[in-house]
N, C-alpha and C positions, 0 to 999 in steps of 0.2 A: 249247439254253440255253448262252450263253457262260459260261466260267469266269472267275473273278477271283482275284487274289492272296489267299491265306489268310495272315493276319498272325500267327497263333499257331504258332510253330515256323519252322524254316528248312530249307534244303536240306542233305542229308547223304549220305555214301557209305554204301551198305548193307553192314553187316558180313558178311552171308551171301554177297554178290556184289560185290566191290570194283570191278567194272566198271560199276556203275550208280549214278547219283545219283537220290535220291528227294526230291521236294518235294511240297507240298500246294497245292491250289487249291480253290475252292468254287464250286458251282453255285447258291448262295443257299439251298440246303436241306441239302446234304450236303458233307462234306469228301471230296475226291477225291485219292488218292495218285497221283503220276505218277512213273514210272520212265523215265529216259532214259539210254541207254548213253553212257559217257564217250567211247568211240571215235567215236560219231556226232557228239557235240559238237565234238570235235577236227577231224573231217573237215569239218564245216560252217562252223565259226567260226574255224578255225586254232588257233594257240596250241599249239605242239608240247609236248614233254615238259617244257619249261622253265617252263610255267605250271601251277600246281596246279589240279586239276579243279574244285574249288569256287570258285576265283578265276575260272576261265573261265566257270562258270555265272553268277557274280555280274556279270561284265562284260557278259553277254548275256542277263540274266534277262528283260527285257521281251520280247525276240524269242522266247525259249524259251517263255515263258508264252503269247504270242500263238499260237505253233505248237501248243502243248498245247490251247488253247481250240478252235482250228480242228479238231484231230484228234478232240477229244471231241465236237464238233458233228457230225462225219462218222460217228461210231460209231453203228451201228444199235441196239445194245443196251448203252448205257453202264452201267457199274457203278462201284464205288468205287475201282477201280485202272485206270489207263491206262498201257499199255506203249507207249512211243514208239519209232519206228525211223527209218531214213534217209528213208523216204517222207514222213514228217511234216515234213521240212525241205527239201522240193524248191524252195520259193520262195527266191530269193537273200536273204541276210541283210539287205541294205539295204531290201528290200521288206517284210520281216517286221517291221521295227521302225518302226511307224507313229507 
């Protein structure tokens, strides 16, 4: 089941792990928390240390959400938290933003 943007709340850096951005999407029934490592975003989308992580997320939100939805669909036993990694961004950025 594809995920869609969850409009109540926004992306934030986790206080317990400042290397992760957490955002939420929904599968229509439940809210799914999604953790994506900031270094993975920088590696895939560029934007060195001169761009704030949340700005990098905002600039690429549609592509990140598309990758999260695809990763969620590939998960055999999806739950309410999805941990994304580099493998979830193997598609070039231009192909991920449809």
